[in-house]
N, C-alpha and C positions, 0 to 999 in steps of 0.2 A: 505493503501500498504507500501512496506516496504521502512522503511527510512534508510539511510545507515549515520551515524555523524561522521563529520572531525574529525579523531584521530591526537593534536596537537603531536607533537613532542618537549622536554625542549631544546632540544641542536639542533633544526632551528628556530629563531626567525616567529609568525607566520603569519605578516603583521598585528597585531588584530590597531585597531584604536587608535586615541589616549583614555585618558580618560576615556580610559575604565574601569569596576570595572568586577572582576569574583563572577560569584553567584555559588560558587564549593559545588557539594549536594557528601559526602562522601561516598561512594556505593561498599559491593560486590553483583557482581553480583547474578539480582535472582534468585537461584535453589532450588530447596527441598533437603532440608537436610543439605542446607550453612545459610543461610540464616534465622535471628526467632527464633531459636531453642529454645532461653530462655519459648520462648512459645506455645513450645510444650511438653506437654500436657497443654492447652486443645485439642491447634489447631491438627494436625495435621503438617504434613513436607509442602506437596501441599499445605494448608490451610494458612500458617504461610510466601510459596512464596511468592503467590497470594496476603494479603495481603502487604508484601513488593515493589508487583509490582504497587497496588493502592497505597500507601504511595509515592515512586519514580513519580507517576505519578501528583500526585496532589500538592504535593515539587515543579514538577520544572513548571507546568501548576500557580501556582502563582508566581514562580521564570521572567519564559516570560513576567509574565503580568509586572514585575517592571523590565523590563528591559528597561521599552521607560519613557520618562518627558512628561508629557505635555498629553495636552485631545485627545482620538483615534479619529483617522477618521478626522486629522489635517496636515497642512503643517510645522506647530512647532513644532508635535510633534516628538523627538529625541533619538538616541538609549543611553545612559547610565552604559547598563551593557549589560554582557552575562552566559545565564544559560552551567556550563561545570560540564560533570559528573564526576567523577576522581572515578574512577574503578578498581580492582583489581578480579578477575588474568588473567594476561593479555593476549589475547585468547578470550578473550568471550565477544569480541564490542557484535557480533551481537545478544547477551542476551539484550538490550537495542533498539534494535529494536522497532519503539512502542512500548516504554517505554518511555523513554527520553522525555522530547518535541523538533519536526525539529530544532528546530534555535540551539540545544543544539552542544558542540562539547566533547569530551572526550578525555581525559590525565590519561595513566597508574600512580596507587601510584606504592612508592617505597618507600625500609624502610622495615628492621624485628617489632622492637617498632610502636606502638596506636605511641607514641609522632614525632618518625619520620616520621611515611607519612605527620601526619602533617607539621612538620616542610620541608621540601619536595615536599610534594605538593603544601607548597603556594609558596616556592623556585621558582616547576618549573613553576607556572604562571603568575609570575613576570618577568621568565627568557623567556619565547612566545613574554610579550610587553605587557601582560596585568597592569595598572597604581593598580590598586588598588584589594585587598584578600577579598572575605569572606567567610572562612569554614564552609560548615551547614549541622549538622548531615542528617542521614535517620529515622531517626523515632521520627518524630517532624510532622503530616502530617495535621493541625487545625492553624501551622505555619499562617497568613493571607500576604497578597502582601506588606500592611503599613508594617511591620515591617521592610521586607528584601528593599524597599526603604528608609527608615528613615536606614535604613544602609551602604546603595549609598550615600546619602547624606551624613550623617556626614565623612566621608569618601574622600568627594571632598573637606569640603572646608581644608582650608591653613593649617597647622604647623603638627607637627603627632600625631597622636591618636589611640587606638588601640578600638574595640566597638563588645559588649560580648554582647550576647542571653543569662539570665543567664536559666539555666532549675530548677524547682521547688525539681531536690534530691541532688541539691551538685554541680550540672557539667557545661555545657552548651551547645547550643544547636547552638551557632552559631558566630564562631573569626570573626573578620574583620583586617587589614594590610593595611596599609597605605606603607609598606615595609618590609623588611624580619625582621624579632624576633626571629632567633632559637631561643634564651635563653627563651622567651615563654612557649615550648613547653618543655624546660630540669628542674630536681626534682619533675615535677607534677605523686601523685599516683593518677594514670589512673584508671577508677571505681570504683570510691570513692567519698565520699561524701565534699574532699579537697578540690577534682578540681579545682573550683570557685574563692576561698579563697586562690589558692597558685597560680590562676594564676596573682588574681592582688596584688600578693604580688611579683610577677616576673615585671607587670609592675611599681609600685611601686619603685621596683631596679634601672629601668631600668630608669627609672623619664621621662615616659611616660602617656600622659594623656589617662583614661578612663572611655567610653562615653557608656550608659547600654540598650539596649530595653526590653520590655516589658517580665517577666517570661513567659517560656513555658516549656512543660513536655515532658521527651521522653517514650515514648511507647513503655514499654524492657522488660516484665511480666507481668505475669497475674493482678495485682492490676490497671496498667494502659496504659490496655487489659481496663479491666470492665469500668477505667475513659471514656479512648476515647468509648466506647458502649452507654455510658448516653451523651458524649459531640453531639454524633450526632444524638443516634437515642433516644435519651428522650424525656420528655413532654418539655424541654428548649431549644431544639433544633434550630439551625438555618441557614434556608438553605442554600445551596449557600457552603457549608464548608465543605471540602475533601470531592467532592465525585464520587470521583472510590475507597474511603477507605467504606464512605456510603454504597456501593452499596455492597463487599466484603461487609460487617457486616452483611446484612439483608441476605443475600442469607444461608450464614452458619448458621444464627438462622431462617429462615424460613426450610433449611433440618433439623437441627439435637436439634432446641428448645433451648429457649433462655440459662437453665439449667447452660448451658458446659462456656458460655465467659460471661456473662452477667444476675447471679440469681438475682431473685429477686427485677430487675430492674422493673420500672416505664413506659411503654416502650410512646411515641408520642399519639396523638392520630391519630387511621387512620394508626401507623405505623404497623414491626412485631411483 
């Protein structure tokens, strides 16, 4: 069934209940030829878009799980966060039907440069009424719900702080803010191995405490695609991690063979 997501207008307060954190995924509409293009080849543009949609489904599923505190199916369970898709370009809202979880909001990106888009996204999410904000990339589908829940918990503590989820390529997969700090997105050499260190330097200049989450990795080239295949399909893979991404990778391998995206791999027993 078609899911129609509510689109938030940053110029109008959205009646967000008090003390909610926005777990906001930065996303470009998952259309062939426009997403994950660094994975083409070995993937086709259609396969890259299909994989991007799978990433989003898996990330949104764990975000939805992290939005609640307390045991499931108990009266003590409370909502502490809300998932949001921060999307571009305008007019592509329908691309997220049956991709983002049903309970997600949408809010458009604005700004010409990546740092501006991050800064304005945080600013807009605070404006519509969120108490804190986590900006999350859409390239790390294996981050578990526990990590996002930890970010929400850290941002719920007293005193200002910044939460970072480092990526092992020198960037980060998550930045969490208790209040707007546009300086965190200034003088950063985006898409380089200096991003994380420069971000720490900005926090030091502001005198704001930084809390770190476990290190993750971005899937944005052939080497990290092979790493993802090993994590999800290899002999030591764990069930339940990124099931949509796992399914797409298996289908590609079954259709085209392992050599293209996962050469020299030792498959999990019973796997493709």
